[in-house]
FIDREN-558132 format. One record per residue: x, y, z of N, C-alpha, C in turn; residue in three letters. Coordinates in steps of 0.1 Angstrom, whole numbers, padded with zeros to 4 digits, always signed. Last residue first. Example, Ala and Ser with C-alpha at 12.3 -4.5 7.8 and 13.67 -1.06 7.14 Angstrom:
BEGIN
+0128-0022+0071+0137-0011+0071+0129+0000+0079SER/+0132-0057+0078+0123-0045+0078+0132-0033+0078ALA/
END
This chain:
BEGIN
+0509+0274-0349+0519+0264-0351+0514+0253-0360ARG/+0504+0308-0344+0499+0296-0349+0511+0286-0353MET/+0508+0325-0314+0514+0322-0326+0509+0309-0331VAL/+0480+0342-0299+0490+0331-0299+0495+0329-0313PRO/+0478+0377-0302+0472+0364-0304+0483+0354-0303ALA/+0487+0401-0277+0489+0395-0290+0483+0381-0291PRO/+0460+0416-0258+0472+0408-0259+0474+0403-0273LEU/+0435+0427-0260+0446+0435-0262+0459+0428-0262GLY/+0420+0405-0237+0418+0416-0247+0430+0425-0248ASP/+0425+0388-0216+0432+0386-0228+0430+0396-0239ASP/+0406+0395-0197+0421+0398-0194+0430+0395-0207TRP/+0382+0386-0206+0385+0400-0208+0400+0403-0205TYR/+0384+0355-0225+0381+0363-0213+0387+0377-0214PRO/+0368+0341-0250+0380+0349-0248+0378+0358-0236THR/+0343+0329-0243+0354+0321-0249+0368+0328-0248ASP/+0331+0342-0211+0331+0340-0225+0343+0331-0230GLY/+0326+0352-0185+0340+0351-0190+0340+0350-0205PHE/+0298+0351-0183+0305+0362-0178+0319+0363-0184TYR/+0289+0326-0191+0286+0338-0199+0295+0350-0195GLN/+0299+0311-0170+0303+0308-0183+0300+0319-0193SER/+0286+0323-0148+0300+0324-0149+0305+0321-0163ALA/+0259+0316-0153+0263+0330-0152+0278+0332-0154PHE/+0259+0288-0151+0255+0295-0164+0260+0309-0164ASP/+0268+0286-0124+0275+0280-0135+0272+0287-0148ILE/+0247+0298-0110+0260+0303-0109+0269+0298-0121PHE/+0224+0283-0117+0224+0297-0120+0239+0302-0120ALA/+0231+0258-0107+0229+0259-0122+0230+0274-0126ARG/+0230+0264-0080+0242+0259-0086+0242+0261-0101VAL/+0204+0273-0076+0215+0282-0072+0228+0277-0079LYS/+0189+0250-0083+0189+0262-0091+0200+0271-0088SER/+0205+0218-0081+0199+0229-0074+0200+0242-0083ALA/+0199+0192-0103+0208+0202-0099+0201+0214-0093LEU/+0188+0168-0112+0182+0175-0100+0192+0185-0094LEU/+0219+0155-0125+0205+0155-0124+0200+0162-0111GLN/+0246+0159-0120+0240+0165-0132+0225+0166-0131ARG/+0266+0165-0091+0255+0158-0098+0250+0166-0110HIS/+0289+0180-0082+0288+0165-0079+0277+0158-0088ALA/+0312+0201-0101+0301+0198-0092+0298+0184-0091TYR/+0334+0226-0112+0332+0211-0110+0321+0210-0099VAL/+0341+0247-0138+0333+0246-0126+0330+0231-0124ALA/+0374+0254-0151+0362+0246-0150+0354+0249-0137TYR/+0395+0268-0174+0389+0270-0161+0375+0262-0161LEU/+0421+0251-0193+0407+0257-0191+0404+0259-0176ASN/+0449+0259-0214+0442+0250-0205+0428+0257-0202ILE/+0463+0262-0247+0455+0267-0236+0450+0256-0227PRO/+0496+0249-0253+0482+0249-0256+0474+0254-0244ALA/+0524+0272-0246+0516+0259-0245+0502+0261-0250PRO/+0544+0289-0269+0533+0291-0260+0526+0277-0259GLU/+0565+0290-0286+0565+0279-0277+0553+0280-0267LEU/+0564+0314-0299+0561+0302-0307+0560+0290-0298GLU/+0573+0333-0280+0558+0331-0282+0554+0319-0290PRO/+0597+0337-0264+0595+0325-0272+0580+0323-0274LEU/+0583+0357-0239+0595+0351-0244+0591+0339-0252VAL/+0567+0388-0234+0566+0374-0237+0579+0369-0244VAL/+0576+0410-0208+0576+0407-0222+0575+0392-0224ALA/+0565+0433-0183+0569+0419-0187+0567+0418-0202LEU/+0559+0459-0184+0567+0455-0173+0572+0440-0175ASP/+0541+0466-0204+0555+0465-0207+0564+0461-0196GLY/+0514+0467-0199+0522+0479-0195+0537+0478-0200SER/+0506+0442-0207+0501+0454-0214+0509+0466-0211LYS/+0520+0426-0189+0523+0425-0203+0518+0437-0211LEU/+0508+0434-0165+0522+0436-0167+0526+0435-0181ALA/+0482+0425-0170+0484+0439-0168+0499+0443-0170GLU/+0485+0397-0171+0481+0405-0183+0483+0420-0182TYR/+0493+0378-0153+0503+0388-0157+0498+0397-0168CYS/+0470+0363-0146+0478+0369-0136+0487+0380-0141ILE/+0458+0354-0169+0449+0361-0160+0457+0367-0148PHE/+0478+0341-0182+0477+0355-0185+0467+0362-0176THR/+0499+0320-0162+0486+0322-0169+0484+0337-0171PRO/+0535+0318-0168+0523+0324-0161+0510+0323-0169GLN/+0567+0311-0162+0556+0306-0170+0543+0310-0163LEU/+0594+0334-0161+0583+0328-0154+0573+0323-0164VAL/+0628+0342-0156+0617+0339-0165+0606+0331-0158ILE/+0641+0366-0132+0641+0354-0141+0629+0353-0150GLY/+0642+0390-0118+0649+0379-0113+0649+0366-0122GLN/+0629+0415-0122+0641+0411-0130+0649+0399-0125GLY/+0606+0424-0112+0617+0429-0106+0630+0425-0113LEU/+0589+0407-0126+0589+0421-0129+0601+0428-0123ILE/+0593+0383-0111+0597+0384-0125+0598+0399-0130ALA/+0581+0390-0087+0595+0388-0087+0601+0389-0101VAL/+0554+0391-0097+0560+0403-0091+0576+0402-0091GLN/+0550+0364-0104+0549+0375-0114+0556+0388-0109SER/+0552+0352-0080+0562+0349-0090+0562+0359-0101LEU/+0529+0362-0068+0542+0365-0062+0553+0363-0072LEU/+0509+0349-0084+0510+0364-0083+0523+0368-0078GLY/+0512+0322-0080+0516+0327-0092+0518+0342-0092GLY/+0523+0304-0053+0514+0315-0056+0519+0323-0069HIS/+0541+0286-0045+0528+0281-0048+0518+0292-0051ASN/+0575+0288-0058+0564+0293-0049+0551+0287-0054CYS/+0610+0290-0060+0597+0283-0063+0587+0287-0053SER/+0640+0303-0073+0628+0306-0065+0617+0297-0070LEU/+0675+0310-0073+0663+0303-0077+0651+0305-0067GLY/+0698+0335-0083+0691+0328-0072+0678+0322-0077GLY/+0715+0347-0101+0704+0355-0096+0696+0348-0085LEU/+0733+0328-0109+0738+0338-0099+0726+0347-0094GLN/+0712+0300-0112+0723+0308-0116+0725+0319-0106ASN/+0703+0266-0106+0702+0280-0102+0714+0288-0107HIS/+0698+0246-0135+0704+0248-0122+0703+0263-0119THR/+0668+0232-0151+0679+0242-0150+0685+0242-0136THR/+0646+0216-0152+0659+0209-0152+0671+0219-0150GLU/+0625+0233-0156+0626+0226-0143+0639+0219-0141SER/+0626+0239-0183+0631+0249-0173+0633+0243-0159LEU/+0615+0216-0195+0629+0220-0198+0634+0229-0186TYR/+0589+0217-0184+0597+0205-0182+0612+0208-0184GLN/+0580+0242-0193+0582+0240-0178+0591+0228-0176HIS/+0579+0238-0221+0589+0247-0215+0591+0245-0200PRO/+0557+0217-0220+0571+0214-0224+0581+0225-0219LEU/+0536+0217-0191+0539+0222-0205+0554+0219-0208PRO/+0538+0187-0170+0534+0201-0173+0538+0205-0187GLY/+0545+0162-0162+0534+0163-0171+0530+0177-0175ASN/+0568+0166-0147+0568+0156-0157+0557+0157-0167ASP/+0563+0187-0129+0575+0188-0137+0575+0178-0149ALA/+0532+0202-0123+0539+0190-0124+0551+0190-0134ASP/+0529+0230-0103+0529+0226-0117+0538+0213-0118LEU/+0531+0241-0078+0520+0231-0080+0520+0226-0094TYR/+0552+0259-0079+0555+0246-0073+0544+0236-0075SER/+0565+0276-0105+0553+0275-0098+0552+0261-0093TYR/+0598+0290-0105+0589+0279-0107+0576+0280-0099ARG/+0617+0308-0125+0609+0310-0113+0597+0300-0114LEU/+0648+0302-0138+0634+0299-0139+0627+0301-0126TYR/+0674+0316-0155+0669+0314-0142+0653+0313-0143ASN/+0688+0299-0184+0682+0310-0177+0676+0306-0163HIS/+0697+0279-0199+0708+0288-0193+0702+0299-0185THR/+0675+0267-0209+0682+0260-0198+0693+0269-0192LYS/+0667+0280-0231+0660+0283-0219+0668+0277-0207LEU/+0679+0270-0253+0685+0282-0247+0679+0285-0234ALA/+0662+0250-0261+0674+0246-0255+0680+0258-0248GLU/+0642+0265-0274+0639+0258-0262+0651+0254-0254LEU/+0655+0297-0284+0651+0283-0286+0648+0277-0273SER/+0663+0322-0277+0658+0321-0290+0654+0306-0294ASP/+0662+0344-0248+0664+0330-0254+0657+0329-0267PRO/+0679+0373-0245+0666+0368-0248+0668+0354-0254THR/+0700+0382-0217+0698+0379-0231+0684+0373-0233GLY/+0705+0393-0192+0708+0378-0194+0706+0374-0209CYS/+0699+0420-0193+0711+0415-0186+0715+0401-0190LYS/+0676+0422-0209+0688+0430-0213+0701+0425-0206SER/+0660+0405-0194+0663+0401-0208+0675+0409-0213LEU/+0656+0420-0170+0662+0407-0170+0668+0403-0184TYR/+0644+0443-0180+0656+0444-0173+0663+0431-0173THR/+0620+0434-0191+0630+0439-0200+0644+0440-0193PRO/+0611+0403-0174+0611+0418-0175+0622+0422-0185SER/+0593+0376-0191+0604+0381-0182+0604+0396-0184ALA/+0574+0346-0198+0577+0361-0198+0588+0364-0188CYS/+0553+0323-0214+0566+0326-0207+0569+0340-0209MET/+0518+0318-0208+0529+0324-0216+0542+0325-0207VAL/+0487+0303-0212+0499+0303-0205+0510+0309-0213MET/+0452+0310-0211+0464+0310-0218+0476+0310-0208ARG/+0423+0293-0206+0433+0300-0198+0446+0298-0206ILE/+0388+0297-0215+0402+0292-0218+0412+0300-0210ALA/+0359+0289-0194+0367+0298-0203+0381+0292-0205THR/+0344+0268-0183+0339+0282-0182+0346+0291-0192LEU/+0331+0236-0185+0342+0245-0189+0336+0260-0189ARG/+0321+0216-0159+0316+0226-0169+0327+0236-0173LYS/+0321+0183-0148+0329+0196-0150+0322+0204-0162ALA/+0311+0161-0122+0308+0168-0135+0315+0181-0136ILE/+0329+0133-0108+0323+0146-0107+0320+0151-0121LEU/+0341+0109-0108+0327+0109-0109+0320+0122-0109SER/+0370+0114-0130+0363+0112-0117+0348+0111-0119SER/+0400+0119-0146+0388+0112-0146+0382+0111-0132ASN/+0414+0152-0141+0415+0138-0141+0401+0132-0141ARG/+0416+0181-0161+0410+0174-0151+0412+0159-0152LEU/+0441+0205-0166+0435+0193-0171+0429+0184-0160THR/+0431+0238-0153+0441+0228-0158+0434+0216-0164GLY/+0415+0249-0124+0422+0253-0136+0432+0242-0140ILE/+0383+0250-0108+0396+0244-0110+0402+0248-0124ARG/+0360+0257-0084+0366+0262-0096+0380+0256-0097LEU/+0334+0237-0071+0348+0240-0070+0353+0245-0084ALA/+0303+0239-0055+0310+0240-0067+0325+0242-0063ILE/+0293+0231-0030+0284+0230-0041+0292+0230-0054ASP/+0310+0213-0004+0310+0224-0014+0300+0221-0025PHE/+0315+0194+0017+0303+0202+0016+0302+0214+0007GLY/+0336+0177+0019+0338+0190+0026+0326+0199+0024GLU/+0328+0155+0004+0331+0153+0018+0332+0167+0026GLU/+0324+0168-0021+0313+0160-0015+0316+0159+0000VAL/+0348+0180-0028+0336+0188-0027+0324+0181-0020ILE/+0378+0180-0016+0368+0170-0019+0354+0176-0017ASP/+0400+0204-0032+0391+0199-0021+0382+0188-0026VAL/+0431+0208-0040+0419+0202-0046+0410+0196-0036LYS/+0445+0238-0029+0444+0224-0027+0431+0219-0034ARG/+0443+0265-0030+0448+0259-0042+0448+0244-0040ASP/+0415+0283-0018+0425+0272-0015+0430+0266-0028ASN/+0390+0301-0004+0401+0302-0013+0411+0292-0009LEU/+0355+0299-0003+0367+0295+0004+0379+0294-0007GLN/+0326+0317+0000+0337+0314-0009+0349+0311-0001LEU/+0293+0315+0002+0304+0312+0011+0316+0308+0003ASP/+0266+0335-0006+0278+0328-0011+0288+0327+0000ILE/+0231+0335-0011+0242+0338-0002+0254+0330-0007ASP/+0206+0344-0032+0217+0335-0030+0228+0341-0022VAL/+0188+0364-0037+0184+0354-0027+0195+0344-0025ALA/+0197+0380-0058+0200+0385-0044+0196+0375-0033PRO/+0209+0377-0086+0203+0366-0078+0205+0370-0063TYR/+0220+0400-0096+0209+0393-0104+0202+0383-0096GLN/+0238+0406-0077+0229+0416-0081+0217+0410-0089GLN/+0253+0383-0076+0243+0386-0065+0234+0397-0068GLN/+0267+0386-0100+0258+0375-0098+0248+0378-0087PHE/+0283+0409-0095+0273+0409-0106+0263+0398-0104ALA/+0298+0399-0074+0290+0411-0072+0279+0411-0083TYR/+0312+0378-0086+0302+0375-0075+0293+0387-0073ILE/+0327+0392-0105+0317+0382-0109+0307+0380-0098LEU/+0343+0409-0090+0333+0415-0098+0323+0405-0103PRO/+0358+0388-0075+0350+0398-0068+0339+0404-0078ALA/+0373+0371-0091+0360+0366-0087+0352+0377-0081LEU/+0399+0380-0099+0388+0380-0109+0374+0376-0104HIS/+0420+0379-0080+0421+0389-0091+0407+0390-0099LEU/+0413+0360-0061+0416+0374-0056+0417+0384-0068THR/+0410+0338-0078+0398+0344-0071+0401+0358-0067ALA/+0435+0332-0088+0424+0336-0097+0413+0343-0090PHE/+0449+0327-0064+0453+0338-0073+0442+0342-0082ALA/+0434+0305-0052+0437+0318-0045+0440+0329-0055VAL/+0407+0286-0066+0421+0289-0064+0424+0303-0060PRO/+0377+0279-0046+0383+0285-0058+0398+0287-0055ALA/+0345+0266-0037+0360+0266-0035+0367+0271-0048SER/+0314+0277-0024+0323+0276-0036+0338+0276-0031ILE/+0281+0273-0016+0295+0271-0011+0304+0268-0023ARG/+0253+0291-0012+0261+0285-0023+0275+0285-0018LEU/+0222+0291+0004+0237+0293+0006+0244+0285-0005LEU/+0193+0304-0013+0200+0296-0003+0215+0299-0003GLY/+0182+0303-0047+0181+0309-0034+0189+0300-0025SER/+0166+0305-0078+0179+0304-0071+0179+0311-0058ALA/+0139+0285-0084+0143+0299-0081+0156+0298-0073HIS/+0137+0258-0090+0133+0267-0100+0137+0282-0097THR/+0145+0244-0068+0149+0239-0081+0146+0249-0092GLN/+0132+0257-0047+0147+0257-0047+0152+0252-0061MET/+0106+0251-0053+0111+0265-0055+0126+0265-0055GLU/+0106+0224-0045+0104+0227-0060+0109+0242-0063GLY/+0108+0227-0018+0119+0220-0026+0118+0224-0040LEU/+0083+0239-0014+0096+0246-0010+0108+0240-0017GLN/+0066+0219-0022+0066+0232-0029+0079+0239-0026ASN/+0072+0199-0004+0075+0196-0018+0075+0210-0026GLU/+0063+0211+0020+0077+0207+0018+0081+0205+0004MET/+0035+0213+0014+0043+0225+0016+0058+0222+0014GLU/+0028+0186+0011+0027+0195+0000+0035+0208+0001ASP/+0033+0178+0038+0040+0172+0027+0040+0181+0014ILE/+0015+0194+0052+0029+0195+0055+0037+0189+0043ASP/-0009+0184+0041-0006+0198+0039+0009+0200+0042ASP/-0008+0157+0051-0007+0160+0036-0004+0174+0033LEU/-0010+0162+0079+0002+0156+0073+0003+0158+0058VAL/-0035+0174+0080-0023+0182+0084-0011+0176+0078GLN/-0051+0153+0072-0051+0165+0064-0039+0174+0067SER/-0046+0135+0092-0042+0132+0079-0041+0144+0070ALA/-0058+0148+0114-0043+0145+0114-0038+0142+0100ARG/-0085+0149+0106-0078+0161+0111-0063+0159+0110VAL/-0091+0122+0100-0092+0132+0090-0084+0145+0094LEU/-0091+0109+0124-0080+0106+0115-0080+0117+0104TYR/-0114+0118+0136-0101+0121+0142-0089+0120+0132ARG/-0132+0108+0118-0132+0122+0120-0118+0126+0126GLU/-0128+0080+0121-0125+0087+0108-0124+0102+0109GLY/-0137+0076+0146-0123+0074+0143-0119+0081+0130ALA/-0164+0080+0141-0157+0089+0151-0142+0088+0149GLU/-0168+0078+0105-0170+0073+0119-0163+0083+0128THR/-0183+0097+0079-0171+0094+0088-0176+0088+0101LEU/-0203+0083+0054-0202+0091+0066-0190+0087+0074HIS/-0213+0083+0020-0204+0078+0030-0204+0088+0042VAL/-0242+0075+0000-0233+0085+0006-0224+0077+0017LYS/-0259+0056-0011-0258+0069-0017-0246+0078-0012ARG/-0257+0033+0003-0257+0032-0012-0255+0045-0018THR/-0233+0039+0029-0246+0036+0024-0246+0036+0009THR/-0207+0033+0052-0211+0034+0038-0226+0031+0037ARG/-0187+0049+0075-0200+0041+0074-0205+0044+0060ASN/-0152+0049+0076-0164+0053+0070-0175+0043+0073PHE/-0132+0036+0090-0131+0051+0089-0144+0057+0083LEU/-0125+0011+0112-0134+0015+0102-0134+0030+0102ARG/-0092-0002+0117-0102+0007+0121-0111+0011+0110THR/-0066-0010+0111-0075-0019+0118-0087-0012+0125ASN/-0050+0003+0095-0052+0009+0108-0061+0000+0117LEU/-0050-0015+0073-0037-0011+0079-0040-0006+0093HIS/-0077-0014+0067-0071-0027+0071-0058-0024+0078THR/-0080+0012+0059-0088+0008+0071-0082-0006+0076GLU/-0063+0012+0037-0060+0020+0048-0067+0016+0061LEU/-0077-0006+0020-0063-0009+0025-0059-0001+0037GLN/-0100+0010+0016-0101-0003+0023-0087-0008+0028SER/-0089+0032+0002-0096+0034+0015-0097+0020+0023VAL/-0080+0019-0021-0071+0026-0013-0077+0028+0001TYR/-0104+0009-0032-0093+0000-0028-0084+0006-0018LYS/-0117+0033-0038-0123+0023-0028-0113+0014-0023SER/-0100+0042-0058-0102+0050-0046-0108+0041-0035ILE/-0104+0022-0077-0091+0024-0071-0092+0032-0058LEU/-0131+0026-0084-0127+0013-0078-0113+0014-0071GLN/-0131+0051-0095-0138+0049-0082-0133+0036-0075PRO/-0099+0060-0109-0112+0053-0109-0118+0052-0096SER/-0087+0095-0107-0085+0080-0106-0099+0074-0107LYS/-0085+0122-0103-0084+0117-0116-0080+0102-0116GLU/-0093+0133-0079-0079+0128-0080-0076+0122-0093LEU/-0119+0141-0085-0109+0151-0080-0095+0146-0082ARG/-0131+0117-0093-0130+0128-0102-0119+0138-0098ASP/-0129+0103-0068-0122+0098-0080-0120+0109-0090ALA/-0146+0119-0052-0132+0118-0049-0124+0113-0061ALA/-0170+0113-0065-0165+0126-0065-0150+0127-0062SER/-0172+0085-0059-0171+0090-0073-0166+0104-0074ALA/-0173+0084-0032-0162+0078-0038-0160+0083-0053PHE/-0183+0113-0013-0186+0102-0022-0174+0097-0029ALA/-0176+0135+0002-0188+0127+0006-0191+0115-0003GLY/-0155+0152+0000-0165+0152-0011-0178+0144-0007SER/-0140+0147+0023-0144+0161+0020-0155+0162+0009LYS/-0136+0119+0022-0142+0125+0034-0147+0139+0031ALA/-0124+0115-0002-0137+0110+0000-0144+0117+0012VAL/-0100+0129+0003-0108+0133-0008-0122+0128-0006ALA/-0089+0114+0024-0093+0128+0027-0102+0133+0016VAL/-0085+0089+0011-0094+0090+0023-0099+0104+0025PHE/-0066+0096-0008-0079+0091-0013-0089+0092-0001ALA/-0045+0104+0008-0051+0114-0001-0065+0109-0006ARG/-0040+0079+0020-0044+0090+0028-0051+0101+0020MET/-0031+0065-0002-0043+0060+0005-0049+0071+0014ALA/-0008+0079-0008-0019+0079-0018-0032+0075-0011GLU/+0006+0073+0015+0003+0087+0012-0008+0087+0002ILE/+0009+0045+0014+0001+0051+0025-0003+0065+0022ARG/+0005+0022-0009+0011+0035-0008+0003+0043+0002ASP/+0008-0012+0000+0000+0000+0000+0009+0012+0000MET/
END
């Protein structure tokens, strides 16, 4: 027995006074309505109706049961309506994990614009370059940059991320401008420590093998700091353009070996489920993908990648 359906059948009969009227209201056959009520009475071991050929009347037990059953069904309908609104109207708390450098440079205006459009969504943004477990740690979305490994998570590409090798004019005038991949080995490389030396871009693999020269070596897990050190003239750095775009446009940094620019990587929104996706999650993902577009604003005005 479907107890909820049986309760709905009972309440409909009690309020309409007839099985046929209840069947019309619930769009079911009178025989099925009668079956539901009989099953409910058997389950409760109590007669709920006194039946005549023309009408049904509630027993004393039926009157008591009607009050409680009506309240239970009202509570169920209210709960389902609230959950339905969560699926159709973006609201509630949205927990997002994002990489530090990208978030500090580019997420504030996005979040401001998003919450102007969706004021019922509150955001808890946690910055961390560690790959969080979004299910275990309770995040709705994680923003990730790079090549994603196979997993049970769903990933939505938000935009392309260019990577360029660059150095300051001061450094290049002092140490020379490399003209080949092999020539990079004689230069001081400012290493991003989270980039895999074996599976990273080819220039990174070459540069990771260099020995420290007289300028001193540096590795760091924050690309923004590496960019600042490169501007000061300490070496060559492989950077995503979302970090160094302003320095490139101002001339504080210059692209080195543009023909060796790695293939673009991507910014992804990663989430746990594709089906029954909460409206707040869907709204943010759709908004972010439209906000950045295929060519993000930080790449506007930069030289196009060299075709190979």
